[in-house]
MDAnalysis code that builds the backbone (N, CA, C; Angstrom):
import MDAnalysis as mda
import numpy as np

u = mda.Universe.empty(390, n_residues=130, atom_resindex=np.repeat(np.arange(130), 3), trajectory=True)
u.add_TopologyAttr("name", ["N", "CA", "C"] * 130)
u.add_TopologyAttr("resid", np.arange(1, 131))
u.add_TopologyAttr("resname", ["MET", "PHE", "ASP", "LEU", "ALA", "TRP", "SER", "GLU", "ILE", "LEU", "VAL", "ILE", "GLY", "VAL", "VAL", "ALA", "LEU", "LEU", "VAL", "VAL", "GLY", "PRO", "LYS", "GLU", "LEU", "PRO", "ASP", "LEU", "LEU", "ARG", "THR", "VAL", "GLY", "ARG", "TRP", "VAL", "ARG", "LYS", "ALA", "ARG", "MET", "MET", "ALA", "SER", "ASN", "PHE", "GLN", "SER", "THR", "PHE", "ASP", "GLN", "MET", "MET", "ARG", "ASP", "GLU", "GLU", "LEU", "ALA", "LYS", "ALA", "LYS", "ARG", "ASP", "LEU", "GLU", "ASN", "SER", "ILE", "SER", "THR", "ASP", "ARG", "VAL", "GLN", "GLU", "GLN", "ILE", "ALA", "LYS", "ALA", "ALA", "THR", "PRO", "PRO", "ASP", "PRO", "SER", "GLU", "ILE", "ASP", "PRO", "ALA", "GLU", "THR", "ASP", "ARG", "ALA", "GLU", "ALA", "ALA", "GLU", "ALA", "GLU", "VAL", "PRO", "ASP", "THR", "PRO", "PRO", "PRO", "ALA", "ALA", "GLU", "ALA", "LYS", "PRO", "ALA", "GLU", "SER", "PRO", "ALA", "ALA", "THR", "PRO", "ALA", "ALA", "GLY", "ALA"])
u.atoms.positions = np.array([
    [0.833, -1.159, 0.007],
    [-0.018, 0.117, -0.005],
    [0.881, 1.287, 0.012],
    [1.605, 1.452, 1.118],
    [2.380, 2.641, 1.089],
    [3.847, 2.159, 1.257],
    [4.602, 2.127, 0.116],
    [5.927, 1.486, 0.085],
    [6.994, 2.479, -0.166],
    [7.964, 2.378, 0.650],
    [9.117, 3.249, 0.543],
    [10.441, 2.484, 0.227],
    [11.204, 2.837, -0.710],
    [12.495, 2.170, -1.048],
    [13.438, 2.698, -0.161],
    [14.613, 2.091, -0.147],
    [15.680, 2.604, 0.782],
    [16.378, 3.819, 0.317],
    [16.314, 4.138, -0.919],
    [16.824, 5.288, -1.409],
    [15.937, 6.432, -1.025],
    [14.606, 6.192, -1.039],
    [13.732, 7.291, -0.623],
    [13.778, 7.601, 0.893],
    [14.035, 6.515, 1.713],
    [14.247, 6.822, 3.073],
    [15.450, 7.377, 3.401],
    [16.512, 7.178, 2.663],
    [17.783, 8.025, 2.815],
    [17.616, 9.402, 2.455],
    [16.868, 9.768, 1.363],
    [16.680, 11.191, 1.117],
    [15.901, 11.841, 2.252],
    [14.887, 11.227, 2.653],
    [14.120, 11.735, 3.787],
    [14.958, 12.060, 4.976],
    [15.834, 11.090, 5.275],
    [16.744, 11.231, 6.440],
    [17.691, 12.370, 6.310],
    [18.261, 12.576, 5.127],
    [19.166, 13.785, 4.893],
    [18.423, 14.963, 4.987],
    [17.214, 15.084, 4.380],
    [16.442, 16.285, 4.437],
    [16.096, 16.616, 5.887],
    [15.704, 15.696, 6.701],
    [15.495, 15.872, 8.069],
    [16.637, 16.273, 8.843],
    [17.819, 15.662, 8.578],
    [18.907, 16.103, 9.277],
    [19.386, 17.562, 8.900],
    [19.150, 17.958, 7.553],
    [19.607, 19.424, 7.279],
    [18.340, 20.395, 7.939],
    [17.153, 19.929, 7.970],
    [16.182, 20.879, 8.354],
    [16.140, 20.883, 9.918],
    [16.254, 19.810, 10.673],
    [16.027, 19.760, 12.202],
    [17.286, 19.981, 12.736],
    [18.356, 19.310, 12.200],
    [19.673, 19.459, 12.660],
    [19.968, 18.177, 13.623],
    [21.288, 17.954, 13.775],
    [21.779, 16.781, 14.371],
    [21.353, 16.623, 15.898],
    [21.111, 17.830, 16.549],
    [20.813, 17.834, 17.989],
    [19.415, 17.315, 18.192],
    [18.463, 17.718, 17.457],
    [16.983, 17.381, 17.676],
    [16.569, 16.131, 16.866],
    [17.377, 15.667, 15.973],
    [17.033, 14.489, 15.175],
    [16.585, 13.204, 15.957],
    [17.351, 12.807, 17.028],
    [16.924, 11.556, 17.867],
    [15.479, 11.803, 18.424],
    [15.225, 12.924, 18.825],
    [13.861, 13.259, 19.518],
    [12.817, 13.285, 18.434],
    [13.147, 13.757, 17.202],
    [12.154, 13.675, 16.065],
    [11.926, 12.239, 15.688],
    [12.946, 11.442, 15.608],
    [12.711, 10.066, 15.240],
    [11.995, 9.324, 16.254],
    [12.253, 9.598, 17.539],
    [11.435, 8.959, 18.614],
    [9.952, 9.372, 18.512],
    [9.695, 10.633, 18.186],
    [8.327, 11.071, 18.095],
    [7.623, 10.360, 16.895],
    [8.278, 10.330, 15.807],
    [7.884, 9.723, 14.537],
    [7.541, 8.251, 14.785],
    [8.422, 7.613, 15.537],
    [8.221, 6.188, 15.876],
    [6.961, 5.927, 16.681],
    [6.730, 6.900, 17.735],
    [5.620, 6.836, 18.510],
    [4.203, 6.961, 17.648],
    [4.286, 7.887, 16.680],
    [3.147, 8.101, 15.767],
    [2.914, 6.861, 14.990],
    [4.016, 6.274, 14.383],
    [3.865, 5.123, 13.557],
    [3.315, 3.963, 14.448],
    [3.824, 3.835, 15.621],
    [3.262, 2.728, 16.557],
    [1.847, 3.003, 16.855],
    [1.391, 4.246, 17.110],
    [-0.118, 4.421, 17.373],
    [-0.942, 4.073, 16.077],
    [-0.386, 4.611, 14.967],
    [-1.102, 4.290, 13.707],
    [-1.290, 2.860, 13.438],
    [-0.207, 2.000, 13.608],
    [-0.302, 0.632, 13.391],
    [-1.278, -0.016, 14.517],
    [-1.266, 0.458, 15.784],
    [-2.180, -0.133, 16.730],
    [-3.633, 0.180, 16.334],
    [-3.908, 1.412, 15.925],
    [-5.212, 1.690, 15.471],
    [-5.667, 0.906, 14.245],
    [-4.775, 0.731, 13.270],
    [-5.060, -0.160, 12.207],
    [-5.304, -1.612, 12.542],
    [-4.497, -2.147, 13.487],
    [-4.772, -3.402, 13.918],
    [-5.999, -3.511, 14.722],
    [-6.392, -2.551, 15.520],
    [-7.604, -2.607, 16.256],
    [-8.829, -2.517, 15.355],
    [-8.628, -1.615, 14.288],
    [-9.753, -1.605, 13.408],
    [-9.925, -2.890, 12.548],
    [-8.858, -3.523, 12.168],
    [-8.894, -4.833, 11.537],
    [-9.536, -5.919, 12.336],
    [-9.142, -5.963, 13.677],
    [-9.599, -7.049, 14.535],
    [-11.190, -6.784, 14.787],
    [-11.516, -5.532, 14.928],
    [-12.966, -5.172, 15.067],
    [-13.695, -5.606, 13.846],
    [-13.210, -5.250, 12.691],
    [-13.907, -5.644, 11.465],
    [-13.971, -7.144, 11.317],
    [-12.963, -7.793, 11.589],
    [-13.039, -9.356, 11.607],
    [-13.967, -9.891, 12.482],
    [-14.035, -9.353, 13.774],
    [-15.127, -9.777, 14.685],
    [-16.545, -9.513, 14.194],
    [-16.715, -8.370, 13.569],
    [-18.096, -8.076, 13.044],
    [-18.376, -9.056, 11.920],
    [-17.489, -9.390, 11.107],
    [-17.644, -10.349, 10.043],
    [-18.134, -11.801, 10.565],
    [-17.307, -12.119, 11.687],
    [-17.588, -13.510, 12.227],
    [-19.131, -13.403, 12.938],
    [-19.338, -12.334, 13.517],
    [-20.685, -12.183, 14.129],
    [-21.733, -12.338, 13.178],
    [-21.582, -11.511, 11.979],
    [-22.490, -11.652, 10.915],
    [-22.666, -12.975, 10.400],
    [-21.560, -13.729, 10.168],
    [-21.687, -15.035, 9.677],
    [-22.443, -16.043, 10.513],
    [-22.052, -15.811, 11.843],
    [-22.903, -16.691, 12.836],
    [-24.328, -16.326, 12.901],
    [-24.731, -15.007, 12.746],
    [-26.093, -14.654, 12.741],
    [-26.764, -15.192, 11.471],
    [-26.068, -15.091, 10.388],
    [-26.622, -15.662, 9.090],
    [-26.924, -17.114, 9.314],
    [-25.921, -17.942, 9.817],
    [-26.027, -19.324, 10.000],
    [-27.195, -19.648, 11.024],
    [-27.382, -18.871, 11.977],
    [-28.501, -19.003, 12.923],
    [-29.759, -18.787, 12.188],
    [-29.962, -17.710, 11.366],
    [-31.169, -17.495, 10.640],
    [-31.497, -18.640, 9.689],
    [-30.464, -19.099, 9.034],
    [-30.676, -20.298, 8.125],
    [-31.165, -21.469, 8.728],
    [-30.548, -21.703, 9.965],
    [-30.950, -22.855, 10.773],
    [-32.366, -22.785, 11.292],
    [-32.699, -21.547, 11.699],
    [-34.051, -21.323, 12.183],
    [-35.083, -21.520, 11.117],
    [-34.628, -20.990, 9.847],
    [-35.569, -21.074, 8.873],
    [-35.779, -22.478, 8.338],
    [-34.664, -23.369, 8.381],
    [-34.755, -24.684, 7.982],
    [-35.535, -25.493, 8.905],
    [-35.450, -25.290, 10.231],
    [-36.160, -26.056, 11.257],
    [-37.171, -25.077, 12.010],
    [-38.486, -25.383, 11.630],
    [-39.491, -24.501, 12.276],
    [-39.581, -24.951, 13.835],
    [-39.257, -24.122, 14.601],
    [-39.185, -24.333, 16.129],
    [-40.689, -24.566, 16.553],
    [-41.683, -23.990, 15.976],
    [-43.113, -24.273, 16.294],
    [-43.497, -25.641, 16.126],
    [-42.985, -26.176, 14.913],
    [-43.399, -27.563, 14.569],
    [-42.711, -28.562, 15.457],
    [-41.439, -28.333, 15.863],
    [-40.696, -29.118, 16.716],
    [-41.238, -29.169, 18.079],
    [-41.595, -27.917, 18.587],
    [-42.162, -27.818, 19.944],
    [-43.538, -28.544, 19.975],
    [-44.392, -28.317, 18.874],
    [-45.674, -29.007, 18.824],
    [-45.408, -30.585, 18.917],
    [-44.449, -31.284, 18.094],
    [-44.214, -32.622, 18.211],
    [-43.737, -33.066, 19.609],
    [-42.940, -32.254, 20.192],
    [-42.485, -32.588, 21.587],
    [-43.594, -32.616, 22.469],
    [-44.470, -31.518, 22.410],
    [-45.611, -31.477, 23.352],
    [-46.532, -32.647, 23.160],
    [-46.739, -32.983, 21.877],
    [-47.726, -34.195, 21.510],
    [-47.046, -35.445, 22.111],
    [-45.727, -35.646, 21.972],
    [-45.227, -36.908, 22.488],
    [-45.139, -36.947, 24.029],
    [-45.037, -35.709, 24.667],
    [-44.932, -35.639, 26.023],
    [-46.275, -35.720, 26.833],
    [-47.339, -35.456, 26.138],
    [-48.684, -35.516, 26.876],
    [-49.319, -36.869, 26.605],
    [-50.008, -37.347, 27.671],
    [-50.678, -38.699, 27.514],
    [-51.765, -38.487, 26.545],
    [-52.231, -39.504, 25.864],
    [-53.400, -39.315, 24.956],
    [-54.711, -39.224, 25.707],
    [-55.618, -38.441, 25.149],
    [-56.986, -38.342, 25.617],
    [-57.720, -39.629, 25.535],
    [-58.338, -40.127, 26.502],
    [-59.049, -41.326, 26.459],
    [-60.057, -41.411, 25.504],
    [-60.636, -40.231, 25.018],
    [-61.741, -40.312, 24.040],
    [-61.121, -40.406, 22.637],
    [-59.706, -40.280, 22.474],
    [-59.068, -40.390, 21.192],
    [-58.555, -41.735, 20.998],
    [-58.529, -42.650, 22.093],
    [-58.072, -44.074, 21.877],
    [-58.939, -44.904, 21.289],
    [-58.645, -45.695, 20.327],
    [-59.510, -46.661, 19.506],
    [-59.497, -47.896, 20.379],
    [-60.684, -48.313, 20.748],
    [-60.774, -49.587, 21.645],
    [-60.251, -50.735, 20.894],
    [-60.479, -50.808, 19.673],
    [-60.058, -52.026, 18.849],
    [-58.426, -52.087, 18.922],
    [-57.820, -51.002, 18.857],
    [-56.301, -50.976, 18.867],
    [-55.766, -51.528, 20.298],
    [-56.413, -50.953, 21.325],
    [-56.041, -51.451, 22.675],
    [-56.297, -52.881, 22.899],
    [-57.391, -53.474, 22.298],
    [-57.670, -54.909, 22.428],
    [-56.617, -55.709, 21.703],
    [-56.356, -55.249, 20.473],
    [-55.226, -56.014, 19.800],
    [-53.853, -55.901, 20.461],
    [-53.530, -54.900, 20.953],
    [-52.283, -54.637, 21.767],
    [-52.259, -55.536, 22.951],
    [-53.383, -55.658, 23.710],
    [-53.490, -56.575, 24.820],
    [-53.392, -57.964, 24.497],
    [-54.085, -58.409, 23.355],
    [-54.023, -59.766, 22.842],
    [-52.625, -60.159, 22.469],
    [-51.925, -59.192, 21.888],
    [-50.541, -59.587, 21.398],
    [-49.694, -59.669, 22.621],
    [-49.765, -58.990, 23.666],
    [-49.084, -59.116, 24.829],
    [-49.428, -60.418, 25.498],
    [-50.677, -60.854, 25.491],
    [-51.083, -62.151, 26.216],
    [-50.439, -63.291, 25.318],
    [-50.254, -63.203, 24.001],
    [-49.728, -64.335, 23.293],
    [-48.254, -64.513, 23.453],
    [-47.521, -63.601, 23.889],
    [-46.073, -63.631, 24.136],
    [-45.810, -64.521, 25.360],
    [-45.104, -65.595, 25.180],
    [-44.895, -66.510, 26.304],
    [-43.761, -65.836, 27.274],
    [-43.974, -66.061, 28.538],
    [-42.966, -65.515, 29.478],
    [-41.723, -66.359, 29.599],
    [-41.803, -67.659, 29.243],
    [-40.598, -68.589, 29.324],
    [-40.240, -68.818, 27.951],
    [-38.903, -68.915, 27.681],
    [-38.330, -69.198, 26.318],
    [-38.805, -70.619, 25.976],
    [-38.954, -70.874, 24.625],
    [-39.272, -72.236, 24.129],
    [-38.215, -73.099, 24.519],
    [-38.592, -74.468, 24.609],
    [-37.667, -75.554, 25.002],
    [-36.638, -75.663, 23.925],
    [-35.399, -76.013, 24.393],
    [-34.326, -76.109, 23.390],
    [-34.487, -77.437, 22.686],
    [-34.066, -77.409, 21.391],
    [-34.200, -78.456, 20.594],
    [-33.152, -79.585, 21.212],
    [-33.595, -80.970, 21.113],
    [-32.786, -81.942, 21.716],
    [-31.554, -82.057, 20.826],
    [-30.431, -82.085, 21.380],
    [-29.141, -82.152, 20.745],
    [-28.791, -83.567, 20.631],
    [-28.256, -83.964, 19.468],
    [-27.759, -85.349, 19.292],
    [-26.496, -85.385, 19.960],
    [-26.217, -86.510, 20.544],
    [-24.845, -86.700, 21.183],
    [-23.767, -86.792, 20.131],
    [-22.639, -86.184, 20.321],
    [-21.588, -86.207, 19.411],
    [-20.927, -87.539, 19.464],
    [-20.683, -87.978, 18.134],
    [-20.050, -89.359, 18.002],
    [-18.589, -89.093, 18.310],
    [-18.052, -90.042, 19.128],
    [-16.590, -89.898, 19.390],
    [-15.856, -90.641, 18.295],
    [-14.519, -90.281, 18.039],
    [-13.900, -91.014, 16.882],
    [-13.660, -92.465, 17.179],
    [-13.562, -92.889, 18.425],
    [-13.338, -94.267, 18.835],
    [-14.566, -95.092, 18.434],
    [-15.753, -94.451, 18.461],
    [-17.011, -95.347, 18.153],
    [-17.349, -95.509, 16.867],
    [-16.585, -94.797, 15.863],
    [-16.846, -94.920, 14.412],
    [-15.898, -95.878, 14.002],
    [-16.212, -96.807, 13.121],
    [-15.293, -97.826, 12.532],
    [-14.303, -97.111, 11.602],
    [-13.126, -97.541, 11.530],
    [-12.140, -97.073, 10.669],
    [-12.578, -97.342, 9.168],
    [-12.306, -96.331, 8.237],
    [-12.664, -96.663, 6.963],
    [-11.695, -97.440, 6.193],
    [-10.486, -97.549, 6.683],
    [-9.560, -98.472, 5.804],
    [-9.303, -99.688, 6.361],
    [-9.811, -100.043, 7.620],
    [-9.538, -101.359, 8.209],
    [-10.499, -102.435, 7.861],
])
């Protein structure tokens, strides 16, 4: 952006030496250094503030997009519907009878295990080659 070559800096230094004089030149350079430091700090502060504002805006946009994609009213309605017990007038008696019958058909004990055949030992089988 603002670029100075070494030759330009040398010319500025010689002019400053001639105008200010060798006695006040160190104080002038110190003051100029302080101004440059303040300007850099202000630029850095501005840039960090700008970056923070951009991050905040990106987060706000992502939040808006998420809220638009998921309707909170619909989700809250589904949660409320699942959390509240059903009204007895809304329950179909035929459905409850079928559910009770299905529960009654399920045995409490596991079915008997199939009878396992005893394993034949190698000594009990006749040798194929003998």
